[in-house]
C-alpha positions in Angstrom: 41.9 68.6 52.8 42.3 67.5 56.6 38.7 66.6 58.2 37.1 69.5 60.3 39.2 72.1 58.1 37.8 73.6 55.6 40.7 76.0 54.9 43.0 78.7 56.2 42.6 82.9 55.7 45.8 85.3 56.5 45.2 86.7 60.0 47.3 89.8 60.9 48.3 89.8 64.9 50.0 91.9 66.8 53.4 90.8 68.0 55.6 91.8 70.8 59.2 91.7 69.4 62.4 92.1 70.6 65.1 94.2 68.4 68.7 93.4 69.0 71.8 96.0 68.4 72.3 94.3 65.5 68.9 94.3 64.1 67.9 90.8 64.6 64.0 90.4 65.2 63.0 88.0 67.8 59.3 87.6 68.3 58.0 87.3 72.4 54.2 86.6 71.9 51.4 87.2 69.7 48.0 88.9 70.6 45.1 87.1 68.8 42.5 89.5 67.5 40.2 88.7 70.5 43.1 90.0 73.0 44.3 86.5 74.2 48.2 86.7 73.9 50.1 83.6 73.3 54.1 83.6 74.6 56.5 82.5 72.1 58.7 79.4 73.8 61.0 79.2 71.3 62.5 80.5 67.7 63.6 77.3 65.7 64.3 79.1 62.3 63.9 82.3 60.0 64.0 82.1 56.4 62.6 84.1 53.7 59.4 82.3 52.4 56.0 83.0 50.6 52.9 81.1 52.2 51.1 78.9 49.5 48.3 78.8 51.6 47.1 82.2 52.1 49.6 84.5 50.1 51.8 86.7 51.1 55.5 86.4 51.8 58.4 87.8 54.0 60.4 86.2 56.8 58.7 83.1 57.9 59.5 82.5 62.2 58.9 78.9 62.9 57.9 79.4 66.3 57.0 76.9 69.2 53.3 78.2 70.9 52.2 76.3 74.0 54.3 73.0 72.6 53.4 73.5 69.1 55.1 74.3 65.9 53.4 77.3 63.9 54.7 79.8 61.4 54.8 83.6 61.8 55.4 85.7 59.2 56.9 89.1 59.1 55.7 90.8 56.1 57.7 94.5 57.0 55.5 96.1 58.4 53.1 93.6 59.8 52.9 89.9 61.0 50.4 87.5 60.0 49.4 84.0 60.9 47.6 81.1 58.7 44.4 80.7 60.7 42.5 77.2 60.0 39.1 78.2 59.2 36.6 75.2 60.5 34.0 73.5 59.0 30.7 74.2 59.5 29.2 71.9 61.9 25.8 70.8 60.9 23.0 71.6 63.9 
């Protein structure tokens, strides 16, 4: 396990997307549960994949958010990400 990371959890998020006339879906931004919105800079790939870290499967979009590659899953009709859960820091 990576130091500082306790694990990951499945976090459902709101996604603004565009659906082309041929039915292709393109996510444009993610809205986090606290209201912050993160624009998606680029979509690198789309494939059917399961999340081995948090469970669930669907279309996996490999996207760039703020210059970092992330996985965004479309589990029709909802979207989720693998949220990193930090280790508890002793006080």
